[in-house]
MMTF fields as JSON, N, C-alpha, C and O atoms, coordinates in Angstrom:
{
  "mmtfVersion": "1.0.0",
  "mmtfProducer": "UNKNOWN",
  "numBonds": 255,
  "numAtoms": 256,
  "numGroups": 64,
  "numChains": 1,
  "numModels": 1,
  "chainsPerModel": [1],
  "groupsPerChain": [64],
  "chainIdList": ["A"],
  "bondAtomList": [4, 2, 8, 6, 12, 10, 16, 14, 20, 18, 24, 22, 28, 26, 32, 30, 36, 34, 40, 38, 44, 42, 48, 46, 52, 50, 56, 54, 60, 58, 64, 62, 68, 66, 72, 70, 76, 74, 80, 78, 84, 82, 88, 86, 92, 90, 96, 94, 100, 98, 104, 102, 108, 106, 112, 110, 116, 114, 120, 118, 124, 122, 128, 126, 132, 130, 136, 134, 140, 138, 144, 142, 148, 146, 152, 150, 156, 154, 160, 158, 164, 162, 168, 166, 172, 170, 176, 174, 180, 178, 184, 182, 188, 186, 192, 190, 196, 194, 200, 198, 204, 202, 208, 206, 212, 210, 216, 214, 220, 218, 224, 222, 228, 226, 232, 230, 236, 234, 240, 238, 244, 242, 248, 246, 252, 250],
  "bondOrderList": [1, 1, 1, 1, 1, 1, 1, 1, 1, 1, 1, 1, 1, 1, 1, 1, 1, 1, 1, 1, 1, 1, 1, 1, 1, 1, 1, 1, 1, 1, 1, 1, 1, 1, 1, 1, 1, 1, 1, 1, 1, 1, 1, 1, 1, 1, 1, 1, 1, 1, 1, 1, 1, 1, 1, 1, 1, 1, 1, 1, 1, 1, 1],
  "groupList": [{"groupName": "MET", "atomNameList": ["N", "CA", "C", "O"], "elementList": ["N", "C", "C", "O"], "formalChargeList": [0, 0, 0, 0], "bondAtomList": [1, 0, 2, 1, 3, 2], "bondOrderList": [1, 1, 2], "singleLetterCode": "M", "chemCompType": "L-PEPTIDE LINKING"}, {"groupName": "GLN", "atomNameList": ["N", "CA", "C", "O"], "elementList": ["N", "C", "C", "O"], "formalChargeList": [0, 0, 0, 0], "bondAtomList": [1, 0, 2, 1, 3, 2], "bondOrderList": [1, 1, 2], "singleLetterCode": "Q", "chemCompType": "L-PEPTIDE LINKING"}, {"groupName": "ALA", "atomNameList": ["N", "CA", "C", "O"], "elementList": ["N", "C", "C", "O"], "formalChargeList": [0, 0, 0, 0], "bondAtomList": [1, 0, 2, 1, 3, 2], "bondOrderList": [1, 1, 2], "singleLetterCode": "A", "chemCompType": "L-PEPTIDE LINKING"}, {"groupName": "VAL", "atomNameList": ["N", "CA", "C", "O"], "elementList": ["N", "C", "C", "O"], "formalChargeList": [0, 0, 0, 0], "bondAtomList": [1, 0, 2, 1, 3, 2], "bondOrderList": [1, 1, 2], "singleLetterCode": "V", "chemCompType": "L-PEPTIDE LINKING"}, {"groupName": "GLY", "atomNameList": ["N", "CA", "C", "O"], "elementList": ["N", "C", "C", "O"], "formalChargeList": [0, 0, 0, 0], "bondAtomList": [1, 0, 2, 1, 3, 2], "bondOrderList": [1, 1, 2], "singleLetterCode": "G", "chemCompType": "PEPTIDE LINKING"}, {"groupName": "ASP", "atomNameList": ["N", "CA", "C", "O"], "elementList": ["N", "C", "C", "O"], "formalChargeList": [0, 0, 0, 0], "bondAtomList": [1, 0, 2, 1, 3, 2], "bondOrderList": [1, 1, 2], "singleLetterCode": "D", "chemCompType": "L-PEPTIDE LINKING"}, {"groupName": "ARG", "atomNameList": ["N", "CA", "C", "O"], "elementList": ["N", "C", "C", "O"], "formalChargeList": [0, 0, 0, 0], "bondAtomList": [1, 0, 2, 1, 3, 2], "bondOrderList": [1, 1, 2], "singleLetterCode": "R", "chemCompType": "L-PEPTIDE LINKING"}, {"groupName": "LEU", "atomNameList": ["N", "CA", "C", "O"], "elementList": ["N", "C", "C", "O"], "formalChargeList": [0, 0, 0, 0], "bondAtomList": [1, 0, 2, 1, 3, 2], "bondOrderList": [1, 1, 2], "singleLetterCode": "L", "chemCompType": "L-PEPTIDE LINKING"}, {"groupName": "ILE", "atomNameList": ["N", "CA", "C", "O"], "elementList": ["N", "C", "C", "O"], "formalChargeList": [0, 0, 0, 0], "bondAtomList": [1, 0, 2, 1, 3, 2], "bondOrderList": [1, 1, 2], "singleLetterCode": "I", "chemCompType": "L-PEPTIDE LINKING"}, {"groupName": "HIS", "atomNameList": ["N", "CA", "C", "O"], "elementList": ["N", "C", "C", "O"], "formalChargeList": [0, 0, 0, 0], "bondAtomList": [1, 0, 2, 1, 3, 2], "bondOrderList": [1, 1, 2], "singleLetterCode": "H", "chemCompType": "L-PEPTIDE LINKING"}, {"groupName": "LYS", "atomNameList": ["N", "CA", "C", "O"], "elementList": ["N", "C", "C", "O"], "formalChargeList": [0, 0, 0, 0], "bondAtomList": [1, 0, 2, 1, 3, 2], "bondOrderList": [1, 1, 2], "singleLetterCode": "K", "chemCompType": "L-PEPTIDE LINKING"}, {"groupName": "GLU", "atomNameList": ["N", "CA", "C", "O"], "elementList": ["N", "C", "C", "O"], "formalChargeList": [0, 0, 0, 0], "bondAtomList": [1, 0, 2, 1, 3, 2], "bondOrderList": [1, 1, 2], "singleLetterCode": "E", "chemCompType": "L-PEPTIDE LINKING"}, {"groupName": "PRO", "atomNameList": ["N", "CA", "C", "O"], "elementList": ["N", "C", "C", "O"], "formalChargeList": [0, 0, 0, 0], "bondAtomList": [1, 0, 2, 1, 3, 2], "bondOrderList": [1, 1, 2], "singleLetterCode": "P", "chemCompType": "L-PEPTIDE LINKING"}, {"groupName": "TYR", "atomNameList": ["N", "CA", "C", "O"], "elementList": ["N", "C", "C", "O"], "formalChargeList": [0, 0, 0, 0], "bondAtomList": [1, 0, 2, 1, 3, 2], "bondOrderList": [1, 1, 2], "singleLetterCode": "Y", "chemCompType": "L-PEPTIDE LINKING"}, {"groupName": "PHE", "atomNameList": ["N", "CA", "C", "O"], "elementList": ["N", "C", "C", "O"], "formalChargeList": [0, 0, 0, 0], "bondAtomList": [1, 0, 2, 1, 3, 2], "bondOrderList": [1, 1, 2], "singleLetterCode": "F", "chemCompType": "L-PEPTIDE LINKING"}, {"groupName": "THR", "atomNameList": ["N", "CA", "C", "O"], "elementList": ["N", "C", "C", "O"], "formalChargeList": [0, 0, 0, 0], "bondAtomList": [1, 0, 2, 1, 3, 2], "bondOrderList": [1, 1, 2], "singleLetterCode": "T", "chemCompType": "L-PEPTIDE LINKING"}, {"groupName": "CYS", "atomNameList": ["N", "CA", "C", "O"], "elementList": ["N", "C", "C", "O"], "formalChargeList": [0, 0, 0, 0], "bondAtomList": [1, 0, 2, 1, 3, 2], "bondOrderList": [1, 1, 2], "singleLetterCode": "C", "chemCompType": "L-PEPTIDE LINKING"}],
  "groupTypeList": [0, 1, 2, 2, 3, 4, 5, 6, 7, 3, 8, 9, 4, 10, 1, 3, 4, 1, 2, 5, 6, 9, 4, 11, 8, 7, 11, 3, 6, 4, 4, 5, 4, 4, 12, 12, 13, 14, 3, 6, 14, 5, 5, 4, 9, 11, 15, 7, 7, 14, 12, 4, 2, 5, 16, 1, 7, 11, 9, 1, 9, 1, 2, 4],
  "groupIdList": [1, 2, 3, 4, 5, 6, 7, 8, 9, 10, 11, 12, 13, 14, 15, 16, 17, 18, 19, 20, 21, 22, 23, 24, 25, 26, 27, 28, 29, 30, 31, 32, 33, 34, 35, 36, 37, 38, 39, 40, 41, 42, 43, 44, 45, 46, 47, 48, 49, 50, 51, 52, 53, 54, 55, 56, 57, 58, 59, 60, 61, 62, 63, 64],
  "secStructList": [7, 7, 7, 7, 6, 6, 7, 3, 3, 3, 3, 7, 7, 1, 1, 6, 6, 7, 7, 7, 3, 3, 3, 3, 3, 3, 3, 3, 7, 1, 4, 4, 4, 7, 1, 7, 3, 3, 3, 3, 3, 6, 6, 1, 7, 3, 3, 3, 3, 7, 7, 7, 6, 6, 3, 3, 3, 3, 7, 2, 2, 2, 2, 7],
  "xCoordList": [-16.468, -16.355, -15.305, -14.2, -15.665, -14.736, -14.615, -15.619, -13.381, -13.132, -12.093, -11.439, -11.965, -10.962, -10.283, -10.822, -9.106, -8.4, -9.306, -9.903, -9.398, -10.248, -11.592, -12.248, -12.024, -13.26, -13.067, -11.94, -14.175, -14.126, -14.727, -15.682, -14.148, -14.659, -15.2, -14.625, -16.3, -16.842, -16.88, -17.489, -16.222, -16.28, -17.183, -16.857, -18.31, -19.305, -18.848, -18.266, -19.121, -18.78, -19.459, -20.612, -18.745, -19.275, -20.064, -20.804, -19.908, -20.599, -21.395, -21.066, -22.421, -23.234, -22.334, -21.562, -22.442, -21.659, -20.298, -19.626, -19.874, -18.582, -18.741, -19.631, -17.879, -17.979, -17.568, -16.756, -18.147, -17.724, -16.355, -15.994, -15.592, -14.286, -14.419, -14.993, -13.884, -13.961, -12.551, -11.649, -12.365, -11.057, -11.133, -12.162, -10.013, -9.899, -8.987, -7.931, -9.383, -8.562, -7.447, -7.706, -6.204, -5.037, -4.492, -3.963, -4.619, -4.141, -5.089, -5.59, -5.32, -6.067, -5.037, -4.463, -4.799, -3.733, -4.24, -3.44, -5.538, -6.105, -6.428, -6.422, -6.704, -7.062, -8.47, -9.363, -8.677, -10.0, -10.746, -11.953, -10.029, -10.659, -10.918, -11.552, -10.438, -10.678, -9.659, -8.632, -9.944, -9.028, -7.771, -7.746, -6.726, -6.701, -6.582, -6.176, -6.965, -6.89, -5.956, -5.96, -5.153, -4.336, -5.142, -5.433, -5.503, -6.462, -5.825, -5.088, -6.126, -5.769, -7.067, -7.947, -7.167, -8.347, -8.263, -7.184, -9.396, -9.465, -8.606, -8.242, -8.278, -7.407, -5.922, -5.061, -5.613, -4.239, -3.651, -2.6, -4.295, -3.809, -3.913, -4.926, -2.868, -2.854, -2.678, -1.917, -3.383, -3.301, -3.709, -4.41, -3.261, -3.697, -4.935, -4.898, -6.018, -7.302, -8.002, -8.113, -8.468, -9.413, -10.764, -10.993, -11.669, -12.918, -13.799, -13.87, -14.461, -15.393, -16.828, -17.108, -17.725, -19.16, -19.558, -20.626, -18.698, -19.004, -18.559, -18.653, -18.075, -17.58, -18.608, -19.332, -18.644, -19.485, -18.586, -17.763, -18.729, -17.929, -18.729, -19.878, -18.109, -18.716, -17.845, -16.72, -18.359, -17.588, -17.404, -18.244, -16.31, -15.938, -17.059, -17.293, -17.749, -18.815, -20.058, -20.908, -20.184, -21.331, -21.061, -21.997, -19.781, -19.448, -19.711, -19.846, -19.794, -19.917, -21.23, -21.486],
  "yCoordList": [-13.532, -13.485, -14.51, -14.545, -15.335, -16.306, -16.051, -15.924, -15.98, -15.658, -16.613, -17.363, -16.561, -17.342, -16.435, -15.396, -16.836, -16.09, -16.01, -17.005, -14.818, -14.588, -13.983, -13.416, -14.092, -13.429, -11.92, -11.426, -11.2, -9.747, -9.112, -9.624, -7.986, -7.191, -5.877, -5.287, -5.43, -4.104, -3.373, -3.837, -2.225, -1.371, -0.201, 0.62, -0.139, 0.893, 2.249, 2.339, 3.301, 4.653, 5.011, 4.647, 5.723, 6.07, 7.375, 7.655, 8.169, 9.451, 9.521, 8.845, 10.322, 10.506, 10.993, 11.938, 10.347, 10.733, 10.074, 10.192, 9.384, 8.704, 7.368, 6.582, 7.12, 5.905, 4.67, 4.744, 3.54, 2.264, 1.911, 2.341, 1.117, 0.614, -0.884, -1.603, -1.333, -2.739, -3.293, -2.63, -4.519, -5.138, -6.649, -7.241, -7.268, -8.716, -9.209, -8.625, -10.267, -10.867, -11.672, -12.615, -11.286, -11.967, -13.019, -14.04, -12.773, -13.711, -13.685, -12.632, -14.859, -14.99, -15.369, -16.457, -14.492, -14.707, -15.218, -15.607, -15.226, -15.744, -17.227, -17.776, -17.847, -19.256, -19.488, -18.682, -20.577, -21.014, -19.94, -19.768, -19.219, -18.213, -16.883, -16.008, -16.713, -15.462, -14.388, -14.663, -13.16, -12.053, -12.179, -12.938, -11.441, -10.369, -10.91, -12.047, -10.021, -10.326, -9.327, -8.14, -9.824, -8.926, -8.67, -9.598, -7.406, -7.031, -6.061, -5.151, -6.276, -5.295, -4.657, -5.328, -3.345, -2.612, -2.318, -2.355, -2.03, -1.808, -0.632, -0.56, 0.289, 1.412, 1.048, 1.898, -0.229, -0.7, -0.68, -1.279, -0.012, 0.053, -1.323, -2.005, -1.739, -3.006, -2.749, -1.867, -3.522, -3.333, -4.599, -5.455, -4.699, -5.749, -5.217, -4.121, -5.972, -5.445, -6.381, -7.584, -5.807, -6.462, -5.831, -4.685, -6.528, -5.904, -5.494, -6.176, -4.366, -3.86, -4.066, -4.784, -3.427, -3.559, -2.973, -3.288, -2.117, -1.487, -2.343, -1.899, -3.567, -4.451, -5.517, -6.032, -5.822, -6.907, -7.838, -7.378, -9.128, -10.132, -10.742, -11.146, -10.805, -11.477, -12.684, -12.536, -13.872, -15.085, -15.225, -14.788, -15.831, -15.923, -16.53, -16.059, -17.544, -18.166, -17.281, -17.541, -16.223, -15.316, -14.129, -13.546, -13.76, -12.51, -12.556, -11.494, -13.731, -13.847, -13.422, -13.462],
  "zCoordList": [-8.429, -9.87, -10.291, -9.749, -11.259, -11.812, -13.312, -14.014, -13.792, -15.186, -15.759, -15.035, -17.073, -17.789, -18.801, -19.182, -19.229, -20.272, -21.498, -21.909, -22.072, -23.232, -22.894, -23.768, -21.635, -21.223, -21.311, -21.304, -21.395, -21.504, -20.267, -19.684, -19.88, -18.763, -19.304, -20.218, -18.738, -19.016, -17.688, -16.724, -17.649, -16.461, -16.812, -17.67, -16.144, -16.441, -15.904, -14.823, -16.678, -16.262, -14.958, -14.729, -14.103, -12.781, -12.779, -11.836, -13.832, -13.904, -15.199, -16.174, -15.207, -16.406, -17.538, -17.372, -18.667, -19.83, -19.916, -20.94, -18.869, -18.88, -19.602, -19.278, -20.576, -21.384, -20.586, -19.663, -20.967, -20.412, -20.975, -22.07, -20.212, -20.673, -20.896, -20.078, -22.005, -22.381, -22.479, -22.991, -21.981, -22.047, -22.058, -21.732, -22.445, -22.51, -21.399, -21.154, -20.734, -19.686, -20.347, -21.095, -20.059, -20.612, -19.662, -20.101, -18.349, -17.332, -16.139, -15.745, -15.577, -14.321, -13.269, -13.326, -12.322, -11.336, -9.999, -9.147, -9.799, -8.562, -8.707, -9.808, -7.594, -7.601, -8.102, -7.843, -8.814, -9.261, -10.052, -9.883, -10.916, -11.771, -11.103, -11.693, -9.882, -9.152, -9.476, -10.096, -9.054, -9.276, -8.435, -7.466, -8.798, -9.791, -11.214, -11.452, -12.16, -13.579, -14.245, -13.919, -15.186, -16.002, -17.268, -18.023, -17.501, -18.535, -19.527, -19.146, -20.814, -21.852, -22.329, -22.868, -22.119, -22.555, -24.047, -24.638, -24.642, -26.083, -26.545, -27.719, -25.636, -25.998, -25.897, -26.125, -25.551, -25.469, -24.073, -23.846, -23.132, -21.748, -21.107, -21.263, -20.381, -19.671, -18.184, -17.786, -17.361, -15.917, -15.177, -15.717, -13.945, -13.035, -12.315, -11.755, -12.322, -11.895, -10.921, -11.159, -9.824, -8.922, -9.236, -8.849, -9.921, -10.35, -9.176, -8.153, -9.355, -8.352, -8.788, -9.747, -8.071, -8.34, -9.691, -10.216, -10.256, -11.539, -12.725, -13.869, -12.472, -13.528, -13.886, -13.033, -15.158, -15.671, -16.462, -17.254, -16.263, -16.944, -18.072, -17.89, -19.247, -20.407, -20.715, -21.193, -20.442, -20.717, -22.214, -23.001, -22.593, -24.004, -24.85, -25.962, -24.369, -25.154, -25.277, -26.128, -24.431, -24.494, -25.404, -25.951, -25.575, -26.253, -27.737, -28.344, -28.372, -29.818, -30.304, -31.508]
}
């Protein structure tokens, strides 16, 4: 996965009825756009994240 600042991540719920989490990538700390990413979720929570198989990346030019 390669990302840039401003791209959005969606983490899909793992259980039926669990909501997806949406966040914006604030920093790319890996080389060549790779993880880890520092992400601010829409609820205000910020974390350093290594995305898993349940993550989907929306590049900034696609999100509009």
